[in-house]
C-alpha positions as CSV (number, residue, x, y, z in Angstrom):
1,M,-32.6,15.2,32.9
2,R,-34.4,12.5,30.9
3,R,-33.1,14.1,27.7
4,S,-29.5,14.0,28.8
5,R,-29.8,10.3,29.7
6,V,-31.2,9.6,26.2
7,V,-28.3,11.5,24.6
8,A,-25.8,9.6,26.8
9,V,-27.3,6.3,25.8
10,L,-27.3,7.2,22.1
11,A,-23.7,8.4,22.3
12,A,-22.6,5.2,24.0
13,G,-24.5,3.1,21.4
14,G,-22.8,5.0,18.6
15,L,-19.4,4.2,20.1
16,A,-20.3,0.6,20.5
17,V,-21.4,0.3,16.9
18,A,-18.3,2.2,15.7
19,G,-16.1,-0.2,17.7
20,C,-17.8,-3.2,16.0
21,S,-17.4,-2.0,12.5
22,A,-15.3,-4.0,10.1
23,P,-11.7,-2.8,9.7
24,G,-11.0,-0.7,6.6
25,P,-8.5,-1.7,3.9
26,A,-4.9,-2.4,4.9
27,E,-2.6,0.6,5.0
28,V,1.0,0.7,3.9
29,T,3.5,3.0,5.5
30,F,6.1,4.9,3.5
31,Y,9.0,6.7,5.2
32,A,11.6,9.0,3.6
33,D,13.7,12.0,4.6
34,G,12.3,12.2,8.1
35,H,8.6,12.0,7.0
36,T,6.1,9.2,7.3
37,I,2.8,8.7,5.5
38,R,0.2,5.9,5.7
39,V,-1.9,5.2,2.7
40,G,-4.8,3.0,1.8
41,P,-5.1,1.2,-1.5
42,I,-5.8,3.1,-4.7
43,G,-7.6,-0.1,-5.8
44,N,-8.6,-3.4,-4.2
45,C,-10.6,-6.5,-5.2
46,D,-12.2,-9.2,-3.2
47,I,-11.6,-12.3,-5.4
48,T,-14.3,-14.3,-3.6
49,T,-17.0,-11.8,-4.5
50,G,-15.5,-10.2,-7.6
51,V,-16.2,-6.8,-6.0
52,C,-13.5,-4.2,-6.7
53,A,-13.2,-0.6,-5.4
54,A,-11.0,2.2,-6.7
55,D,-9.8,5.2,-4.7
56,P,-7.2,7.2,-6.8
57,G,-7.2,9.9,-4.1
58,A,-5.7,7.4,-1.6
59,A,-2.2,7.7,-3.2
60,G,0.3,9.3,-0.8
61,T,2.8,12.0,-1.5
62,L,6.2,12.6,0.2
63,K,9.0,15.0,-0.5
64,V,12.3,13.1,-1.0
65,R,15.7,14.4,-2.0
66,P,17.6,12.9,-4.9
67,G,19.7,9.9,-3.9
68,R,17.5,9.2,-0.8
69,S,15.8,5.9,-0.1
70,V,12.1,5.2,0.6
71,Q,11.4,2.7,3.3
72,I,8.2,0.7,3.1
73,S,6.3,-1.1,5.9
74,V,3.4,-3.4,5.1
75,P,0.9,-4.9,7.6
76,K,0.5,-8.6,8.3
77,E,-2.3,-9.1,5.8
78,V,0.0,-8.0,3.0
79,A,3.2,-9.6,4.4
80,E,1.6,-13.0,4.5
81,T,0.8,-12.9,0.8
82,P,3.0,-12.4,-2.3
83,W,3.6,-8.7,-2.9
84,K,5.6,-6.7,-5.5
85,I,7.4,-3.4,-5.3
86,T,7.7,-1.3,-8.4
87,A,9.9,1.8,-8.3
88,Q,10.2,4.5,-11.0
89,Y,13.3,6.8,-11.2
90,V,14.7,9.6,-13.2
91,N,18.4,10.3,-13.4
92,G,20.1,13.6,-12.6
93,K,19.1,15.0,-16.0
94,G,15.4,14.1,-15.4
95,E,15.4,11.2,-17.9
96,P,13.2,8.2,-17.0
97,Q,15.2,5.1,-16.0
98,P,14.1,1.5,-16.2
99,L,11.6,0.4,-13.6
100,K,12.9,-1.5,-10.7
101,E,10.7,-4.4,-9.5
102,D,11.1,-6.9,-6.7
103,I,8.7,-9.7,-5.8
104,I,8.4,-10.8,-2.1
105,T,7.2,-14.3,-1.6
106,S,8.6,-15.3,1.8
107,R,5.3,-14.5,3.6
108,D,7.1,-13.1,6.6
109,R,8.7,-9.9,5.3
110,Y,7.2,-6.7,6.6
111,A,9.6,-4.1,5.3
112,Y,11.5,-3.1,2.1
113,T,13.8,-0.2,1.2
114,V,13.8,1.3,-2.3
115,T,17.2,2.8,-3.0
116,P,18.0,4.8,-6.1
117,P,20.7,3.2,-8.3
118,A,22.9,6.3,-8.4
119,K,23.4,9.2,-5.9
120,D,21.7,11.8,-8.2
121,D,18.8,9.5,-9.2
122,Q,15.4,10.6,-8.0
123,I,12.7,8.2,-7.0
124,V,9.4,9.5,-8.5
125,V,6.8,6.7,-7.8
126,V,6.8,3.6,-5.6
127,E,3.9,1.1,-5.8
128,I,3.1,-2.0,-3.8
129,A,0.9,-4.7,-5.4
130,Q,-0.6,-7.4,-3.2
131,A,-1.3,-10.7,-5.0
132,T,-3.3,-13.8,-4.6
133,V,-2.2,-16.9,-6.5
134,I,-5.1,-18.8,-8.1
135,S,-5.6,-21.6,-10.5
136,R,-8.5,-21.5,-12.9
137,T,-8.4,-25.3,-13.3
138,G,-7.4,-26.4,-9.8
139,D,-4.0,-27.6,-11.1
140,P,-1.2,-25.9,-9.1
141,N,1.0,-26.1,-12.2
142,D,-1.1,-23.4,-14.0
143,A,-1.5,-21.1,-11.0
144,E,-1.0,-17.4,-11.6
145,P,-0.8,-14.3,-9.4
146,I,-3.7,-11.9,-9.5
147,T,-3.3,-8.4,-8.1
148,T,-5.8,-7.8,-5.4
149,A,-4.7,-4.5,-4.0
150,L,-2.4,-1.6,-5.1
151,W,-0.9,1.2,-3.0
152,S,0.9,4.2,-4.5
153,L,3.4,6.8,-3.3
154,Q,4.1,9.8,-5.5
155,V,7.4,11.5,-4.7
156,R,7.9,15.3,-5.0
157,P,11.6,16.2,-5.3
158,S,12.8,18.4,-2.4
């Protein structure tokens, strides 16, 4: 009986510690063709400490038919910063098309839809880059965006 109490106390303590752990990196949600995937960043940096981490295996994969859109949903910690969407396409012949980029600076936009330029174009990659704007001199006129996190979706044609 004493052993079962010890096990119960240890189990409860483990749950308490797990509940107090720091949250992991922000996840971005991608939705297309009836399927959803949440992905963590493939790379992120803490600009206050200079510590960066890479996780190439965090890239997500979805099957998407040609001409179909990919919807993106970002969490508050991304929406409240500048973020950039980069989409890569191929045309109906499989030829790479120019990258499509859009920068979101409103600090209140949580969603974005990537739509192929033509009905037979295939989205192949969608990436989200979170930025922090810093000035090395303290002068706001020379501030520049620095990428602090990157999420990636690889698309498989279906």
